[in-house]
C-alpha positions in Angstrom: 22.8 19.7 19.5 21.7 20.7 16.0 22.5 17.3 14.6 20.5 15.7 17.4 17.5 18.0 16.7 17.7 17.2 13.1 17.7 13.5 13.8 14.7 13.9 16.2 13.0 16.0 13.5 12.9 13.0 11.2 12.7 10.1 13.6 9.7 11.2 15.7 7.4 11.8 12.7 8.5 8.5 11.3 7.6 6.7 14.6 4.3 8.5 14.7 3.3 7.4 11.2 4.4 3.8 11.9 2.3 3.7 15.1 -0.7 5.1 13.1 -0.2 2.4 10.4 0.1 -0.3 13.1 -3.1 0.8 14.8 -5.0 0.8 11.5 -3.6 -2.7 10.7 -5.2 -3.9 14.0 -8.4 -2.0 13.5 -10.2 -5.2 12.7 -9.8 -6.4 16.3 -12.1 -3.8 18.0 -14.6 -4.0 15.1 -15.0 -7.7 15.7 -15.2 -7.2 19.4 -18.1 -4.9 18.9 -19.9 -7.5 16.9 -19.3 -10.1 19.7 -22.0 -8.2 21.6 -24.5 -9.5 19.1 -25.1 -6.5 16.9 -24.6 -6.7 13.2 -21.4 -5.6 11.3 -23.3 -2.7 9.8 -24.4 -1.4 13.2 -20.8 -1.8 14.4 -19.5 0.4 11.7 -22.4 2.9 12.2 -21.4 3.2 15.9 -17.7 3.6 15.1 -18.1 6.2 12.4 -21.1 7.9 13.9 -19.3 8.7 17.1 -16.6 10.9 15.4 -19.2 12.7 13.4 -21.3 13.6 16.5 -18.1 14.8 18.2 -17.1 17.0 15.2 -20.5 18.8 14.9 -19.8 21.1 17.9 -16.4 22.0 16.4 -18.1 22.9 13.1 -20.7 25.0 15.0 -18.1 26.7 17.1 -15.8 27.6 14.2 -18.5 28.7 11.9 -17.1 30.2 8.7 -13.6 29.3 9.8 -14.5 25.6 9.4 -13.5 25.8 5.7 -15.4 25.3 2.5 -18.0 22.5 2.3 -17.8 22.7 -1.5 -17.8 20.1 -4.3 -14.1 19.3 -3.8 -14.7 18.4 -0.1 -17.8 16.5 -1.0 -15.9 14.4 -3.6 -13.1 13.5 -1.3 -15.2 13.1 1.8 -17.9 11.0 0.1 -15.4 8.7 -1.6 -13.4 8.1 1.5 -16.5 7.6 3.6 -17.8 4.9 1.2 -14.3 3.4 1.4 -14.5 3.3 5.1 -17.9 1.5 5.0 -16.7 -1.3 2.6 -13.3 -1.6 4.4 -14.8 -2.0 7.8 -17.6 -4.4 6.7 -15.1 -6.5 4.8 -13.0 -6.9 8.0 -16.0 -7.9 10.0 -17.6 -10.3 7.6 -14.7 -11.8 5.7 -11.1 -12.9 6.1 -8.9 -10.0 7.3 -5.8 -10.8 5.3 -7.6 -11.2 2.0 -9.7 -8.0 2.4 -6.7 -6.0 3.4 -4.5 -7.2 0.6 -7.3 -6.8 -2.0 -7.7 -3.2 -0.8 -4.0 -2.6 -1.7 -4.9 -3.1 -5.3 -5.8 0.6 -5.2 -2.8 1.7 -7.3 -4.4 0.0 -10.3 -7.7 1.9 -9.8 -5.7 5.1 -9.2 -3.9 4.7 -12.6 -7.1 4.0 -14.4 -9.0 6.8 -12.8 -6.2 9.3 -13.4 -6.2 8.2 -17.1 -10.0 8.7 -17.3 -10.5 11.9 -15.2 -7.2 13.7 -15.3 -6.1 12.3 -18.8 -2.8 11.2 -17.2 -1.0 8.7 -19.5 -0.4 5.2 -18.1 3.4 5.0 -18.4 5.2 1.6 -18.7 6.2 1.5 -15.0 2.5 1.8 -14.1 1.6 -0.8 -16.6 3.9 -3.2 -14.7 2.2 -2.1 -11.5 -1.2 -3.1 -12.9 0.2 -6.4 -14.1 1.8 -7.2 -10.7 -1.4 -6.3 -8.9 -3.7 -8.4 -11.0 -1.3 -11.3 -10.9 -1.2 -11.0 -7.1 -5.0 -11.0 -7.0 -5.1 -14.1 -9.3 -2.8 -16.0 -6.9 -4.6 -14.8 -3.8 -8.1 -15.9 -4.9 -7.0 -19.0 -6.9 -8.4 -22.3 -5.9 -12.0 -21.1 -5.4 -13.4 -23.2 -8.3 -14.1 -20.2 -10.5 -13.0 -20.1 -14.1 -11.9 -16.4 -13.7 -9.5 -15.4 -10.9 -11.9 -13.1 -9.2 -12.8 -12.5 -5.5 -14.9 -15.4 -4.3 -17.3 -13.7 -1.9 -18.9 -10.4 -1.2 -16.5 -9.6 1.6 -13.5 -9.9 -0.7 -15.3 -7.8 -3.3 -15.7 -5.2 -0.5 -11.9 -5.0 -0.1 -11.6 -4.4 -3.9 -14.4 -1.7 -3.8 -12.8 0.0 -0.8 -9.6 0.3 -2.7 -11.4 1.7 -5.7 -13.1 4.4 -3.6 -9.8 5.2 -1.8 -8.2 5.8 -5.2 -11.2 7.9 -6.2 -10.8 10.0 -3.1 -7.1 10.6 -3.7 -7.7 11.6 -7.4 -10.3 14.0 -6.0 -7.7 15.4 -3.6 -5.3 16.0 -6.5 -8.1 17.5 -8.6 -9.6 19.8 -6.0 -6.5 20.7 -3.9 -5.8 20.3 -0.2 -8.4 22.5 1.6 -9.5 22.3 5.2 -9.7 19.0 6.9 -12.9 19.6 8.8 -15.4 19.6 5.9 -13.7 16.6 4.3 -13.8 14.8 7.6 -17.4 15.6 8.2 -18.4 14.3 4.7 -16.2 11.3 5.3 -18.0 10.2 8.5 -21.4 11.2 7.1 -21.1 9.1 3.9 -19.7 6.3 6.0 -22.9 6.3 7.9 -25.0 6.5 4.8 -23.1 3.6 3.3 -23.6 1.5 6.5 -27.3 2.3 6.4 -27.6 1.1 2.8 -25.8 -2.1 3.6 -27.9 -2.6 6.7 -31.3 -2.3 4.9 -30.1 -4.2 1.8 -30.0 -7.4 3.7 -26.6 -8.4 2.3 -25.5 -9.7 5.7 -27.5 -11.5 8.3 -28.4 -9.8 11.6 -31.2 -7.9 13.2 -32.3 -4.7 11.5 -32.6 -2.9 14.8 -30.4 -4.0 17.7 -31.7 -4.5 21.2 -31.0 -1.8 23.7 -29.0 -4.3 25.8 -26.9 -5.1 22.8 -26.2 -1.4 22.1 -25.3 -0.9 25.8 -22.9 -3.8 25.7 -21.3 -2.5 22.5 -20.7 1.0 23.9 -17.4 0.2 25.8 -15.7 -1.2 22.7 -17.1 1.6 20.6 -15.6 4.2 22.9 -12.3 2.4 23.0 -12.3 2.2 19.2 -13.0 5.9 18.7 -10.6 7.2 21.3 -7.8 4.6 21.1 -7.8 3.9 17.4 -9.5 6.6 15.3 -8.7 9.9 16.9 -5.1 9.0 18.1 -4.3 7.6 14.7 -5.6 10.6 12.9 -3.5 13.0 15.1 -0.3 10.9 14.8 -0.8 10.6 11.0 -1.6 14.3 10.4 1.4 15.4 12.5 3.9 12.8 11.1 2.9 13.2 7.4 3.5 17.0 7.6 7.2 16.4 8.1 7.8 14.0 5.2 7.2 13.4 1.5 3.9 11.7 0.4 6.0 8.8 -1.1 7.7 8.1 2.2 4.5 8.3 4.1 2.9 5.8 1.7 5.7 3.4 2.1 5.5 3.6 5.9 1.8 3.1 5.8 2.4 -0.3 4.1 3.1 -1.5 7.7 -0.7 -1.5 8.0 -1.0 -4.5 5.7 1.8 -6.4 7.4 0.3 -5.9 10.8 -3.2 -6.8 9.6 -2.1 -10.0 7.8 0.2 -11.1 10.7 -2.3 -10.3 13.5 -5.1 -12.1 11.6 -2.8 -15.2 11.1 -2.1 -15.2 14.9 -5.5 -14.3 16.4 -7.9 -16.0 14.0 -8.3 -19.4 12.4 -8.4 -17.9 8.9 -6.4 -19.9 6.4 -3.0 -18.5 5.7 -0.8 -20.4 3.3 1.3 -20.0 0.2 -1.5 -18.3 -1.7 -1.8 -15.5 0.9 2.0 -15.2 1.1 2.7 -15.1 -2.6 -0.4 -13.1 -3.6 0.2 -10.6 -0.8 3.9 -10.1 -1.8 2.9 -9.5 -5.4 0.2 -7.0 -4.5 2.4 -5.1 -2.0 5.3 -5.2 -4.5 3.0 -3.6 -7.0 2.1 -0.9 -4.5 5.7 -0.3 -3.6 6.8 -0.2 -7.2 4.1 2.3 -8.0 5.3 4.6 -5.2 9.0 4.4 -6.0 9.2 4.2 -9.8 6.1 5.8 -11.4 6.2 9.3 -12.7 2.7 10.0 -11.4 1.6 11.6 -8.1 2.6 9.3 -5.3 -0.3 10.5 -3.2 -2.6 8.3 -5.3 -0.5 5.2 -5.0 -1.2 3.9 -1.5 -2.3 4.7 2.0 -5.2 4.3 4.4 -8.5 5.8 3.6 -9.4 6.7 7.2 -6.3 8.9 7.6 -5.3 10.4 4.3 -8.8 11.4 3.2 -9.1 13.8 6.0 -5.8 15.6 5.2 
């Protein structure tokens, strides 16, 4: 009986994290369904991230002082992860899912550079190889766009890179400020996600009506509710529970299923190009992330993951 309990104690949390990763890998599907109602991508992300914030406010009011510290550490982590959410979601809606997701997984590079700058952590040889593999993967992924330099070719691909940078910044902040209560970090996360969406909306970077019609908002509500209650909240619960039973490095490896699900689902359900560049570039980028988790001497928490989940830990 004890052996069976021990097995269940490791198996069930692993399954929970894998389900969470798979759900986030398919997160682009409900986001695009919301935009099918006619509202812009910025408004779709406003609805998706505004809903959880509204639902959390009564919890904060009820708990009062027990809600935790809304200090600078929580602001750092929450703001960075909220901005990550904005660019991540907008990249999915407006660009190619596979490229945006894979470019997001360049985050170990930014984590290494940020740790060197902020925490004065030396970049060891193993992490130098991580950086090389990551940039090589990006070069292959975006090659053939007619540019002299192997850089992202459009704003949506840049959004994937920026999202990865802010995810890394959030994780460095987590290491710098400590764990803390999840509620203040989650509130800041959704709040700054809304602010980021608003800035993009009023900047005119993407086409679409500034203010959606009431009928469009009403049509978007069913998919918004589905997204919040079948993607965001269940995934957060599964991830929080599962991660508490395992090491950060194992959780990071399991979360790489997100990229696999995202790339494969986009190849199946969209007409986005998926050829040798996506395969080779993606393998190099994911290999860099996996190498960073397994072989670096640094903190594995900063190596990989999903901004929507880990930032709220």
